MIDRENRO-650766 format. One record per residue: chain; residue number from 1; x, y, z of N, C-alpha, C, CB in turn. Coordinates in nm, 4 decimals. Glycine has a CB too. Layout:
<nodes>
<node kette="A" nr="NUM" n_X="X" n_Y="Y" n_Z="Z" ca_X="X" ca_Y="Y" ca_Z="Z" c_X="X" c_Y="Y" c_Z="Z" cb_X="X" cb_Y="Y" cb_Z="Z"/>
...
</nodes>
This chain:
<nodes>
<node kette="A" nr="1" n_X="0.0847" n_Y="-0.1180" n_Z="0.0000" ca_X="0.0000" ca_Y="0.0000" ca_Z="0.0000" c_X="0.0883" c_Y="0.1231" c_Z="0.0000" cb_X="-0.0959" cb_Y="0.0005" cb_Z="0.1215"/>
<node kette="A" nr="2" n_X="0.0695" n_Y="0.2067" n_Z="-0.0974" ca_X="0.1445" ca_Y="0.3318" ca_Z="-0.1064" c_X="0.0438" c_Y="0.4448" c_Z="-0.1061" cb_X="0.2355" cb_Y="0.3366" cb_Z="-0.2345"/>
<node kette="A" nr="3" n_X="0.0644" n_Y="0.5408" n_Z="-0.0214" ca_X="-0.0307" ca_Y="0.6494" ca_Z="-0.0041" c_X="0.0421" c_Y="0.7823" c_Z="-0.0139" cb_X="-0.1046" cb_Y="0.6374" cb_Z="0.1308"/>
<node kette="A" nr="4" n_X="-0.0042" n_Y="0.8673" n_Z="-0.1015" ca_X="0.0527" ca_Y="1.0008" ca_Z="-0.1143" c_X="-0.0503" c_Y="1.0985" c_Z="-0.0611" cb_X="0.0920" cb_Y="1.0339" cb_Z="-0.2628"/>
<node kette="A" nr="5" n_X="-0.0075" n_Y="1.1825" n_Z="0.0311" ca_X="-0.0997" ca_Y="1.2740" ca_Z="0.0975" c_X="-0.0420" c_Y="1.4145" c_Z="0.0936" cb_X="-0.1267" cb_Y="1.2297" cb_Z="0.2435"/>
<node kette="A" nr="6" n_X="-0.1255" n_Y="1.5072" n_Z="0.0654" ca_X="-0.0861" ca_Y="1.6472" ca_Z="0.0761" c_X="-0.1928" c_Y="1.7178" c_Z="0.1580" cb_X="-0.0685" cb_Y="1.7140" cb_Z="-0.0655"/>
<node kette="A" nr="7" n_X="-0.1521" n_Y="1.7705" n_Z="0.2715" ca_X="-0.2491" ca_Y="1.8360" ca_Z="0.3597" c_X="-0.3103" c_Y="1.9591" c_Z="0.2940" cb_X="-0.1828" cb_Y="1.8753" cb_Z="0.4915"/>
<node kette="A" nr="8" n_X="-0.2486" n_Y="2.0115" n_Z="0.1894" ca_X="-0.3049" ca_Y="2.1286" ca_Z="0.1223" c_X="-0.4182" c_Y="2.0907" c_Z="0.0281" cb_X="-0.1966" cb_Y="2.2020" cb_Z="0.0454"/>
<node kette="A" nr="9" n_X="-0.4299" n_Y="1.9622" n_Z="-0.0096" ca_X="-0.5353" ca_Y="1.9209" ca_Z="-0.1020" c_X="-0.6461" c_Y="1.8424" c_Z="-0.0328" cb_X="-0.4765" cb_Y="1.8377" cb_Z="-0.2134"/>
<node kette="A" nr="10" n_X="-0.6345" n_Y="1.8190" n_Z="0.0951" ca_X="-0.7362" ca_Y="1.7436" ca_Z="0.1685" c_X="-0.8180" c_Y="1.8395" c_Z="0.2537" cb_X="-0.6712" cb_Y="1.6335" cb_Z="0.2570"/>
<node kette="A" nr="11" n_X="-0.9473" n_Y="1.8090" n_Z="0.2649" ca_X="-1.0269" ca_Y="1.8934" ca_Z="0.3536" c_X="-0.9999" c_Y="1.8521" c_Z="0.4981" cb_X="-1.1791" cb_Y="1.8826" cb_Z="0.3199"/>
<node kette="A" nr="12" n_X="-1.0255" n_Y="1.9407" n_Z="0.5936" ca_X="-0.9933" ca_Y="1.9133" ca_Z="0.7338" c_X="-1.0584" c_Y="1.7862" c_Z="0.7890" cb_X="-1.0349" cb_Y="2.0300" cb_Z="0.8178"/>
<node kette="A" nr="13" n_X="-1.1796" n_Y="1.7542" n_Z="0.7458" ca_X="-1.2459" ca_Y="1.6326" ca_Z="0.7938" c_X="-1.1709" c_Y="1.5078" c_Z="0.7488" cb_X="-1.3908" cb_Y="1.6273" cb_Z="0.7440"/>
<node kette="A" nr="14" n_X="-1.1193" n_Y="1.5094" n_Z="0.6265" ca_X="-1.0414" ca_Y="1.3958" ca_Z="0.5772" c_X="-0.9145" c_Y="1.3776" c_Z="0.6594" cb_X="-1.0061" cb_Y="1.4148" cb_Z="0.4291"/>
<node kette="A" nr="15" n_X="-0.8509" n_Y="1.4873" n_Z="0.6944" ca_X="-0.7287" ca_Y="1.4799" ca_Z="0.7740" c_X="-0.7593" c_Y="1.4226" c_Z="0.9117" cb_X="-0.6635" cb_Y="1.6189" cb_Z="0.7870"/>
<node kette="A" nr="16" n_X="-0.8686" n_Y="1.4647" n_Z="0.9737" ca_X="-0.9072" ca_Y="1.4128" ca_Z="1.1055" c_X="-0.9325" c_Y="1.2625" c_Z="1.0974" cb_X="-1.0332" cb_Y="1.4858" cb_Z="1.1586"/>
<node kette="A" nr="17" n_X="-1.0067" n_Y="1.2187" n_Z="0.9954" ca_X="-1.0343" ca_Y="1.0753" ca_Z="0.9795" c_X="-0.9054" c_Y="0.9971" c_Z="0.9558" cb_X="-1.1321" cb_Y="1.0519" cb_Z="0.8630"/>
<node kette="A" nr="18" n_X="-0.8159" n_Y="1.0514" n_Z="0.8768" ca_X="-0.6884" ca_Y="0.9861" ca_Z="0.8501" c_X="-0.6068" c_Y="0.9727" c_Z="0.9780" cb_X="-0.6092" cb_Y="1.0640" cb_Z="0.7446"/>
<node kette="A" nr="19" n_X="-0.6027" n_Y="1.0787" n_Z="1.0563" ca_X="-0.5303" ca_Y="1.0734" ca_Z="1.1841" c_X="-0.5882" c_Y="0.9651" c_Z="1.2745" cb_X="-0.5358" cb_Y="1.2103" cb_Z="1.2552"/>
<node kette="A" nr="20" n_X="-0.7203" n_Y="0.9586" n_Z="1.2833" ca_X="-0.7845" ca_Y="0.8602" ca_Z="1.3705" c_X="-0.7603" c_Y="0.7177" c_Z="1.3221" cb_X="-0.9341" cb_Y="0.8871" cb_Z="1.3790"/>
<node kette="A" nr="21" n_X="-0.7622" n_Y="0.6950" n_Z="1.1910" ca_X="-0.7483" ca_Y="0.5598" ca_Z="1.1362" c_X="-0.6047" c_Y="0.5109" c_Z="1.1302" cb_X="-0.8072" cb_Y="0.5548" cb_Z="0.9993"/>
<node kette="A" nr="22" n_X="-0.5123" n_Y="0.5996" n_Z="1.0957" ca_X="-0.3763" ca_Y="0.5549" ca_Z="1.0679" c_X="-0.2713" c_Y="0.6023" c_Z="1.1668" cb_X="-0.3377" cb_Y="0.5994" cb_Z="0.9336"/>
<node kette="A" nr="23" n_X="-0.2996" n_Y="0.7073" n_Z="1.2402" ca_X="-0.1949" ca_Y="0.7687" ca_Z="1.3207" c_X="-0.2236" c_Y="0.7666" c_Z="1.4699" cb_X="-0.1743" cb_Y="0.9091" cb_Z="1.2767"/>
<node kette="A" nr="24" n_X="-0.3153" n_Y="0.6805" n_Z="1.5131" ca_X="-0.3551" ca_Y="0.6759" ca_Z="1.6533" c_X="-0.3171" c_Y="0.5410" c_Z="1.7140" cb_X="-0.5068" cb_Y="0.7011" cb_Z="1.6679"/>
<node kette="A" nr="25" n_X="-0.2439" n_Y="0.5447" n_Z="1.8225" ca_X="-0.2026" ca_Y="0.4237" ca_Z="1.8936" c_X="-0.3245" c_Y="0.3562" c_Z="1.9564" cb_X="-0.0969" cb_Y="0.4569" cb_Z="2.0022"/>
<node kette="A" nr="26" n_X="-0.3332" n_Y="0.2249" n_Z="1.9411" ca_X="-0.4460" ca_Y="0.1483" ca_Z="1.9948" c_X="-0.4414" c_Y="0.1356" c_Z="2.1468" cb_X="-0.4487" cb_Y="0.0104" cb_Z="1.9326"/>
<node kette="A" nr="27" n_X="-0.3281" n_Y="0.1678" n_Z="2.2078" ca_X="-0.3155" ca_Y="0.1560" ca_Z="2.3531" c_X="-0.3500" c_Y="0.2886" c_Z="2.4211" cb_X="-0.1727" cb_Y="0.1118" cb_Z="2.3915"/>
<node kette="A" nr="28" n_X="-0.2773" n_Y="0.3947" n_Z="2.3869" ca_X="-0.2983" ca_Y="0.5232" ca_Z="2.4552" c_X="-0.4027" c_Y="0.6108" c_Z="2.3867" cb_X="-0.1675" cb_Y="0.5988" cb_Z="2.4634"/>
<node kette="A" nr="29" n_X="-0.4420" n_Y="0.5734" n_Z="2.2641" ca_X="-0.5406" ca_Y="0.6453" ca_Z="2.1840" c_X="-0.4960" c_Y="0.7871" c_Z="2.1472" cb_X="-0.6713" cb_Y="0.6516" cb_Z="2.2586"/>
<node kette="A" nr="30" n_X="-0.3678" n_Y="0.8154" n_Z="2.1612" ca_X="-0.3106" ca_Y="0.9422" ca_Z="2.1163" c_X="-0.2393" c_Y="0.9180" c_Z="1.9839" cb_X="-0.2125" cb_Y="1.0018" cb_Z="2.2229"/>
<node kette="A" nr="31" n_X="-0.1959" n_Y="1.0264" n_Z="1.9210" ca_X="-0.1154" ca_Y="1.0100" ca_Z="1.8006" c_X="0.0179" c_Y="0.9473" c_Z="1.8410" cb_X="-0.0939" cb_Y="1.1470" cb_Z="1.7271"/>
<node kette="A" nr="32" n_X="0.0699" n_Y="0.8626" n_Z="1.7528" ca_X="0.1914" ca_Y="0.7874" ca_Z="1.7832" c_X="0.3056" c_Y="0.8771" c_Z="1.8277" cb_X="0.2340" cb_Y="0.7074" cb_Z="1.6627"/>
<node kette="A" nr="33" n_X="0.3757" n_Y="0.8310" n_Z="1.9318" ca_X="0.5004" ca_Y="0.8915" ca_Z="1.9768" c_X="0.6052" c_Y="0.7812" c_Z="1.9680" cb_X="0.4887" cb_Y="0.9517" cb_Z="2.1242"/>
<node kette="A" nr="34" n_X="0.7083" n_Y="0.8018" n_Z="1.8904" ca_X="0.8136" ca_Y="0.7021" ca_Z="1.8691" c_X="0.7509" c_Y="0.5681" c_Z="1.8272" cb_X="0.8995" cb_Y="0.6844" cb_Z="1.9982"/>
<node kette="A" nr="35" n_X="0.6810" n_Y="0.5669" n_Z="1.7127" ca_X="0.6092" ca_Y="0.4462" ca_Z="1.6697" c_X="0.7030" c_Y="0.3307" c_Z="1.6359" cb_X="0.5229" cb_Y="0.4777" cb_Z="1.5493"/>
<node kette="A" nr="36" n_X="0.6709" n_Y="0.2112" n_Z="1.6879" ca_X="0.7509" ca_Y="0.0909" ca_Z="1.6649" c_X="0.6632" c_Y="-0.0166" c_Z="1.6020" cb_X="0.8140" cb_Y="0.0396" cb_Z="1.7974"/>
<node kette="A" nr="37" n_X="0.7223" n_Y="-0.0928" n_Z="1.5111" ca_X="0.6506" ca_Y="-0.1980" ca_Z="1.4396" c_X="0.6699" c_Y="-0.3309" c_Z="1.5121" cb_X="0.6991" cb_Y="-0.2080" cb_Z="1.2923"/>
<node kette="A" nr="38" n_X="0.5590" n_Y="-0.3983" n_Z="1.5396" ca_X="0.5637" ca_Y="-0.5316" ca_Z="1.5993" c_X="0.5784" c_Y="-0.6361" c_Z="1.4886" cb_X="0.4361" cb_Y="-0.5589" cb_Z="1.6845"/>
<node kette="A" nr="39" n_X="0.6215" n_Y="-0.7581" n_Z="1.5224" ca_X="0.6333" ca_Y="-0.8636" ca_Z="1.4209" c_X="0.5022" c_Y="-0.8928" c_Z="1.3474" cb_X="0.6830" cb_Y="-0.9905" cb_Z="1.4855"/>
<node kette="A" nr="40" n_X="0.3879" n_Y="-0.8662" n_Z="1.4101" ca_X="0.2576" ca_Y="-0.8878" ca_Z="1.3463" c_X="0.2210" c_Y="-0.7724" c_Z="1.2526" cb_X="0.1486" cb_Y="-0.9049" cb_Z="1.4530"/>
<node kette="A" nr="41" n_X="0.3096" n_Y="-0.6733" n_Z="1.2429" ca_X="0.2956" ca_Y="-0.5557" ca_Z="1.1563" c_X="0.2037" c_Y="-0.4475" c_Z="1.2121" cb_X="0.2444" cb_Y="-0.5984" cb_Z="1.0227"/>
<node kette="A" nr="42" n_X="0.1575" n_Y="-0.4609" n_Z="1.3363" ca_X="0.0867" ca_Y="-0.3508" ca_Z="1.3999" c_X="0.1901" c_Y="-0.2543" c_Z="1.4570" cb_X="-0.0103" cb_Y="-0.4023" cb_Z="1.5113"/>
<node kette="A" nr="43" n_X="0.1472" n_Y="-0.1319" n_Z="1.4811" ca_X="0.2361" ca_Y="-0.0282" ca_Z="1.5330" c_X="0.1808" c_Y="0.0233" c_Z="1.6646" cb_X="0.2525" cb_Y="0.0879" cb_Z="1.4312"/>
<node kette="A" nr="44" n_X="0.2717" n_Y="0.0454" n_Z="1.7599" ca_X="0.2375" ca_Y="0.1040" ca_Z="1.8893" c_X="0.3449" c_Y="0.2054" c_Z="1.9260" cb_X="0.2239" cb_Y="-0.0058" cb_Z="1.9998"/>
<node kette="A" nr="45" n_X="0.3115" n_Y="0.2959" n_Z="2.0181" ca_X="0.4113" ca_Y="0.3879" ca_Z="2.0718" c_X="0.5148" c_Y="0.3083" c_Z="2.1512" cb_X="0.3446" cb_Y="0.4972" cb_Z="2.1611"/>
<node kette="A" nr="46" n_X="0.6387" n_Y="0.3527" n_Z="2.1463" ca_X="0.7440" ca_Y="0.2867" ca_Z="2.2233" c_X="0.7066" c_Y="0.2787" c_Z="2.3712" cb_X="0.8774" cb_Y="0.3610" cb_Z="2.2063"/>
<node kette="A" nr="47" n_X="0.6609" n_Y="0.3903" n_Z="2.4294" ca_X="0.6259" ca_Y="0.3905" ca_Z="2.5719" c_X="0.5108" c_Y="0.2950" c_Z="2.6025" cb_X="0.5890" cb_Y="0.5316" cb_Z="2.6167"/>
<node kette="A" nr="48" n_X="0.4165" n_Y="0.2815" n_Z="2.5112" ca_X="0.3054" ca_Y="0.1881" ca_Z="2.5318" c_X="0.3564" c_Y="0.0442" c_Z="2.5316" cb_X="0.1974" cb_Y="0.2069" cb_Z="2.4226"/>
<node kette="A" nr="49" n_X="0.4483" n_Y="0.0144" n_Z="2.4410" ca_X="0.5074" ca_Y="-0.1200" ca_Z="2.4375" c_X="0.5814" c_Y="-0.1462" c_Z="2.5675" cb_X="0.6033" cb_Y="-0.1359" cb_Z="2.3162"/>
<node kette="A" nr="50" n_X="0.6606" n_Y="-0.0489" n_Z="2.6121" ca_X="0.7337" ca_Y="-0.0641" ca_Z="2.7381" c_X="0.6385" c_Y="-0.0932" c_Z="2.8538" cb_X="0.8157" cb_Y="0.0622" cb_Z="2.7680"/>
<node kette="A" nr="51" n_X="0.5274" n_Y="-0.0220" n_Z="2.8581" ca_X="0.4283" ca_Y="-0.0419" ca_Z="2.9636" c_X="0.3683" c_Y="-0.1823" c_Z="2.9575" cb_X="0.3174" cb_Y="0.0631" cb_Z="2.9527"/>
<node kette="A" nr="52" n_X="0.3361" n_Y="-0.2275" n_Z="2.8374" ca_X="0.2804" ca_Y="-0.3620" ca_Z="2.8203" c_X="0.3816" c_Y="-0.4672" c_Z="2.8625" cb_X="0.2376" cb_Y="-0.3850" cb_Z="2.6742"/>
<node kette="A" nr="53" n_X="0.5068" n_Y="-0.4497" n_Z="2.8221" ca_X="0.6123" ca_Y="-0.5461" ca_Z="2.8561" c_X="0.6301" c_Y="-0.5527" c_Z="3.0073" cb_X="0.7462" cb_Y="-0.5078" cb_Z="2.7879"/>
<node kette="A" nr="54" n_X="0.6314" n_Y="-0.4373" n_Z="3.0743" ca_X="0.6499" ca_Y="-0.4346" ca_Z="3.2191" c_X="0.5346" c_Y="-0.5004" c_Z="3.2932" cb_X="0.6660" cb_Y="-0.2921" cb_Z="3.2666"/>
<node kette="A" nr="55" n_X="0.4142" n_Y="-0.4906" n_Z="3.2401" ca_X="0.2987" ca_Y="-0.5510" ca_Z="3.3070" c_X="0.2747" c_Y="-0.6945" c_Z="3.2616" cb_X="0.1741" cb_Y="-0.4678" cb_Z="3.2815"/>
<node kette="A" nr="56" n_X="0.3563" n_Y="-0.7422" n_Z="3.1690" ca_X="0.3423" ca_Y="-0.8781" ca_Z="3.1170" c_X="0.3740" c_Y="-0.9798" c_Z="3.2261" cb_X="0.4343" cb_Y="-0.8996" cb_Z="2.9951"/>
<node kette="A" nr="57" n_X="0.3005" n_Y="-1.0896" n_Z="3.2252" ca_X="0.3212" ca_Y="-1.1933" ca_Z="3.3266" c_X="0.4334" c_Y="-1.2897" c_Z="3.2892" cb_X="0.1928" cb_Y="-1.2709" cb_Z="3.3481"/>
<node kette="A" nr="58" n_X="0.4917" n_Y="-1.2750" n_Z="3.1712" ca_X="0.5949" ca_Y="-1.3694" ca_Z="3.1273" c_X="0.7353" c_Y="-1.3101" c_Z="3.1412" cb_X="0.5701" cb_Y="-1.4108" cb_Z="2.9818"/>
<node kette="A" nr="59" n_X="0.7612" n_Y="-1.2479" n_Z="3.2526" ca_X="0.8916" ca_Y="-1.1899" ca_Z="3.2862" c_X="0.9465" c_Y="-1.0968" c_Z="3.1788" cb_X="0.9905" cb_Y="-1.2996" cb_Z="3.3113"/>
<node kette="A" nr="60" n_X="0.8596" n_Y="-1.0284" n_Z="3.1075" ca_X="0.9033" ca_Y="-0.9303" ca_Z="3.0108" c_X="0.9633" c_Y="-0.9855" c_Z="2.8839" cb_X="0.9994" cb_Y="-0.8431" cb_Z="3.0728"/>
<node kette="A" nr="61" n_X="0.9466" n_Y="-1.1152" n_Z="2.8585" ca_X="1.0045" ca_Y="-1.1740" ca_Z="2.7370" c_X="0.9038" c_Y="-1.1833" c_Z="2.6237" cb_X="1.0596" cb_Y="-1.3120" cb_Z="2.7670"/>
<node kette="A" nr="62" n_X="0.7761" n_Y="-1.1906" n_Z="2.6573" ca_X="0.6694" ca_Y="-1.2022" ca_Z="2.5578" c_X="0.5518" c_Y="-1.1157" c_Z="2.6011" cb_X="0.6253" cb_Y="-1.3506" cb_Z="2.5396"/>
<node kette="A" nr="63" n_X="0.4750" n_Y="-1.0721" n_Z="2.5033" ca_X="0.3487" ca_Y="-1.0044" ca_Z="2.5315" c_X="0.2569" c_Y="-1.0266" c_Z="2.4130" cb_X="0.3697" cb_Y="-0.8517" cb_Z="2.5589"/>
<node kette="A" nr="64" n_X="0.1289" n_Y="-1.0001" n_Z="2.4329" ca_X="0.0318" ca_Y="-1.0146" ca_Z="2.3248" c_X="0.0055" c_Y="-0.8782" c_Z="2.2623" cb_X="-0.1004" cb_Y="-1.0778" cb_Z="2.3765"/>
<node kette="A" nr="65" n_X="0.0045" n_Y="-0.8752" n_Z="2.1300" ca_X="-0.0309" ca_Y="-0.7518" ca_Z="2.0604" c_X="-0.1730" c_Y="-0.7144" c_Z="2.1022" cb_X="-0.0194" cb_Y="-0.7681" cb_Z="1.9038"/>
<node kette="A" nr="66" n_X="-0.1960" n_Y="-0.5909" n_Z="2.1459" ca_X="-0.3306" ca_Y="-0.5524" ca_Z="2.1890" c_X="-0.4318" c_Y="-0.5449" c_Z="2.0751" cb_X="-0.3249" cb_Y="-0.4199" cb_Z="2.2582"/>
<node kette="A" nr="67" n_X="-0.3857" n_Y="-0.5471" n_Z="1.9507" ca_X="-0.4785" ca_Y="-0.5400" ca_Z="1.8382" c_X="-0.5180" c_Y="-0.6776" c_Z="1.7863" cb_X="-0.4174" cb_Y="-0.4593" cb_Z="1.7264"/>
<node kette="A" nr="68" n_X="-0.4215" n_Y="-0.7678" n_Z="1.7696" ca_X="-0.4535" ca_Y="-0.8985" ca_Z="1.7106" c_X="-0.4286" c_Y="-1.0151" c_Z="1.8060" cb_X="-0.3725" cb_Y="-0.9190" cb_Z="1.5847"/>
<node kette="A" nr="69" n_X="-0.3752" n_Y="-0.9869" n_Z="1.9237" ca_X="-0.3473" ca_Y="-1.0868" ca_Z="2.0274" c_X="-0.2345" c_Y="-1.1832" c_Z="1.9895" cb_X="-0.4728" cb_Y="-1.1657" cb_Z="2.0569"/>
<node kette="A" nr="70" n_X="-0.1567" n_Y="-1.1511" n_Z="1.8876" ca_X="-0.0436" ca_Y="-1.2361" ca_Z="1.8491" c_X="0.0625" c_Y="-1.2319" c_Z="1.9583" cb_X="0.0164" cb_Y="-1.1908" cb_Z="1.7128"/>
<node kette="A" nr="71" n_X="0.1192" n_Y="-1.3490" n_Z="1.9890" ca_X="0.2307" ca_Y="-1.3535" ca_Z="2.0829" c_X="0.3499" c_Y="-1.2821" c_Z="2.0206" cb_X="0.2670" cb_Y="-1.5004" cb_Z="2.1206"/>
<node kette="A" nr="72" n_X="0.4111" n_Y="-1.1942" n_Z="2.0986" ca_X="0.5213" ca_Y="-1.1128" ca_Z="2.0491" c_X="0.6406" c_Y="-1.1287" c_Z="2.1412" cb_X="0.4802" cb_Y="-0.9643" cb_Z="2.0379"/>
<node kette="A" nr="73" n_X="0.7523" n_Y="-1.1702" n_Z="2.0857" ca_X="0.8755" ca_Y="-1.1821" ca_Z="2.1634" c_X="0.9423" c_Y="-1.0453" c_Z="2.1706" cb_X="0.9719" cb_Y="-1.2879" cb_Z="2.1008"/>
<node kette="A" nr="74" n_X="0.9880" n_Y="-1.0104" n_Z="2.2891" ca_X="1.0616" ca_Y="-0.8856" ca_Z="2.3067" c_X="1.2061" c_Y="-0.9115" c_Z="2.2630" cb_X="1.0543" cb_Y="-0.8342" cb_Z="2.4564"/>
<node kette="A" nr="75" n_X="1.2616" n_Y="-0.8275" n_Z="2.1766" ca_X="1.4005" ca_Y="-0.8480" ca_Z="2.1344" c_X="1.4960" c_Y="-0.8503" c_Z="2.2538" cb_X="1.4426" cb_Y="-0.7384" cb_Z="2.0362"/>
<node kette="A" nr="76" n_X="1.6113" n_Y="-0.9131" n_Z="2.2369" ca_X="1.7086" ca_Y="-0.9254" ca_Z="2.3453" c_X="1.7440" c_Y="-0.7892" c_Z="2.4045" cb_X="1.8350" cb_Y="-0.9948" cb_Z="2.2952"/>
<node kette="A" nr="77" n_X="1.7568" n_Y="-0.6879" n_Z="2.3228" ca_X="1.7908" ca_Y="-0.5541" ca_Z="2.3713" c_X="1.6728" c_Y="-0.4765" c_Z="2.4264" cb_X="1.8529" cb_Y="-0.4757" cb_Z="2.2618"/>
<node kette="A" nr="78" n_X="1.5547" n_Y="-0.5365" n_Z="2.4297" ca_X="1.4350" ca_Y="-0.4697" ca_Z="2.4792" c_X="1.3537" c_Y="-0.4075" c_Z="2.3672" cb_X="1.4725" cb_Y="-0.3637" cb_Z="2.5797"/>
<node kette="A" nr="79" n_X="1.2470" n_Y="-0.3405" n_Z="2.4047" ca_X="1.1540" ca_Y="-0.2828" ca_Z="2.3068" c_X="1.2210" c_Y="-0.1791" c_Z="2.2175" cb_X="1.0358" cb_Y="-0.2196" cb_Z="2.3782"/>
<node kette="A" nr="80" n_X="1.3285" n_Y="-0.1173" n_Z="2.2654" ca_X="1.3977" ca_Y="-0.0166" ca_Z="2.1834" c_X="1.4583" c_Y="-0.0779" c_Z="2.0578" cb_X="1.5073" cb_Y="0.0521" cb_Z="2.2650"/>
<node kette="A" nr="81" n_X="1.4702" n_Y="-0.2110" n_Z="2.0543" ca_X="1.5243" ca_Y="-0.2800" ca_Z="1.9369" c_X="1.4174" c_Y="-0.3080" c_Z="1.8307" cb_X="1.5892" cb_Y="-0.4106" cb_Z="1.9795"/>
<node kette="A" nr="82" n_X="1.2904" n_Y="-0.2867" n_Z="1.8636" ca_X="1.1856" ca_Y="-0.3023" ca_Z="1.7621" c_X="1.2031" c_Y="-0.1924" c_Z="1.6578" cb_X="1.0420" cb_Y="-0.2965" cb_Z="1.8264"/>
<node kette="A" nr="83" n_X="1.1770" n_Y="-0.2219" n_Z="1.5308" ca_X="1.1996" ca_Y="-0.1213" ca_Z="1.4266" c_X="1.1077" c_Y="-0.0001" c_Z="1.4399" cb_X="1.1808" cb_Y="-0.1836" cb_Z="1.2902"/>
<node kette="A" nr="84" n_X="1.1643" n_Y="0.1161" n_Z="1.4111" ca_X="1.0881" ca_Y="0.2407" ca_Z="1.4090" c_X="1.0016" c_Y="0.2411" c_Z="1.2830" cb_X="1.1831" cb_Y="0.3662" cb_Z="1.4133"/>
<node kette="A" nr="85" n_X="0.8771" n_Y="0.2868" n_Z="1.2966" ca_X="0.7883" ca_Y="0.2942" ca_Z="1.1809" c_X="0.8058" c_Y="0.4313" c_Z="1.1143" cb_X="0.6388" cb_Y="0.2705" cb_Z="1.2229"/>
<node kette="A" nr="86" n_X="0.9009" n_Y="0.4371" n_Z="1.0207" ca_X="0.9300" ca_Y="0.5631" ca_Z="0.9522" c_X="0.8158" c_Y="0.6053" c_Z="0.8604" cb_X="1.0589" cb_Y="0.5508" cb_Z="0.8720"/>
<node kette="A" nr="87" n_X="0.7347" n_Y="0.5113" n_Z="0.8170" ca_X="0.6177" ca_Y="0.5444" ca_Z="0.7354" c_X="0.5210" c_Y="0.6317" c_Z="0.8161" cb_X="0.5464" cb_Y="0.4150" cb_Z="0.6863"/>
<node kette="A" nr="88" n_X="0.4934" n_Y="0.5912" n_Z="0.9395" ca_X="0.4048" ca_Y="0.6692" ca_Z="1.0266" c_X="0.4657" c_Y="0.8070" c_Z="1.0527" cb_X="0.3795" cb_Y="0.5946" cb_Z="1.1608"/>
<node kette="A" nr="89" n_X="0.5944" n_Y="0.8111" n_Z="1.0796" ca_X="0.6615" ca_Y="0.9385" ca_Z="1.1055" c_X="0.6505" c_Y="1.0304" c_Z="0.9841" cb_X="0.8095" cb_Y="0.9155" cb_Z="1.1420"/>
<node kette="A" nr="90" n_X="0.6676" n_Y="0.9750" n_Z="0.8644" ca_X="0.6576" ca_Y="1.0591" ca_Z="0.7444" c_X="0.5148" c_Y="1.1092" c_Z="0.7234" cb_X="0.7044" cb_Y="0.9812" cb_Z="0.6205"/>
<node kette="A" nr="91" n_X="0.4140" n_Y="1.0267" n_Z="0.7559" ca_X="0.2749" ca_Y="1.0733" ca_Z="0.7486" c_X="0.2510" c_Y="1.1869" c_Z="0.8476" cb_X="0.1771" cb_Y="0.9571" cb_Z="0.7763"/>
<node kette="A" nr="92" n_X="0.3029" n_Y="1.1719" n_Z="0.9693" ca_X="0.2883" ca_Y="1.2781" ca_Z="1.0687" c_X="0.3544" c_Y="1.4065" c_Z="1.0192" cb_X="0.3494" cb_Y="1.2350" cb_Z="1.2038"/>
<node kette="A" nr="93" n_X="0.4728" n_Y="1.3941" n_Z="0.9611" ca_X="0.5420" ca_Y="1.5116" ca_Z="0.9072" c_X="0.4607" c_Y="1.5760" c_Z="0.7954" cb_X="0.6816" cb_Y="1.4729" cb_Z="0.8553"/>
<node kette="A" nr="94" n_X="0.4080" n_Y="1.4934" n_Z="0.7054" ca_X="0.3319" ca_Y="1.5448" ca_Z="0.5912" c_X="0.2062" c_Y="1.6191" c_Z="0.6367" cb_X="0.2935" cb_Y="1.4299" cb_Z="0.4972"/>
<node kette="A" nr="95" n_X="0.1445" n_Y="1.5694" n_Z="0.7435" ca_X="0.0218" ca_Y="1.6310" ca_Z="0.7937" c_X="0.0491" c_Y="1.7402" c_Z="0.8970" cb_X="-0.0679" cb_Y="1.5251" cb_Z="0.8543"/>
<node kette="A" nr="96" n_X="0.1760" n_Y="1.7669" n_Z="0.9220" ca_X="0.2114" ca_Y="1.8740" ca_Z="1.0145" c_X="0.1840" c_Y="1.8409" c_Z="1.1588" cb_X="0.1385" cb_Y="1.9972" cb_Z="0.9787"/>
<node kette="A" nr="97" n_X="0.1931" n_Y="1.7133" n_Z="1.1952" ca_X="0.1670" ca_Y="1.6713" ca_Z="1.3326" c_X="0.2971" c_Y="1.6801" c_Z="1.4111" cb_X="0.1080" cb_Y="1.5267" cb_Z="1.3378"/>
<node kette="A" nr="98" n_X="0.2950" n_Y="1.7560" n_Z="1.5186" ca_X="0.4116" ca_Y="1.7682" ca_Z="1.6054" c_X="0.3867" c_Y="1.6833" c_Z="1.7289" cb_X="0.4396" cb_Y="1.9175" cb_Z="1.6440"/>
<node kette="A" nr="99" n_X="0.4690" n_Y="1.5806" n_Z="1.7469" ca_X="0.4544" ca_Y="1.4908" ca_Z="1.8612" c_X="0.5815" c_Y="1.5002" c_Z="1.9429" cb_X="0.4265" cb_Y="1.3432" cb_Z="1.8162"/>
<node kette="A" nr="100" n_X="0.5653" n_Y="1.5271" n_Z="2.0726" ca_X="0.6841" ca_Y="1.5378" ca_Z="2.1584" c_X="0.6961" c_Y="1.4180" c_Z="2.2488" cb_X="0.6795" cb_Y="1.6652" cb_Z="2.2419"/>
</nodes>
C-alpha cells in the first residue's frame, strides 16, 4: 500500500479521519510517539510497548499484541530494538503533526 498525501489538497475532515485511522495508537489512543513496528505488523508507541512489557506476566520476554493478540517476543535488547515505523513518522510530518 502506497499512499501520497498532501495536507493542502485534503479537507480538514479527511485529515481528522486519517489521523484517527492511521496515526492513533491502539493503547494510549493518542497520536503515535516514537512508533515501533511489531512482528505482526501492527504499530504502537514505544512507551506503550514498554508499559505492556512491564505488566506482562511472562517476565518481560513475551506479550500479546493488543490489536490482534499475536504472541510477540521482546528483542534481546528490549523494546527499543523493535523497528521504528518511519512510514508513520513521514505521514505525521506530511500532515504537520508535532509529537513530543
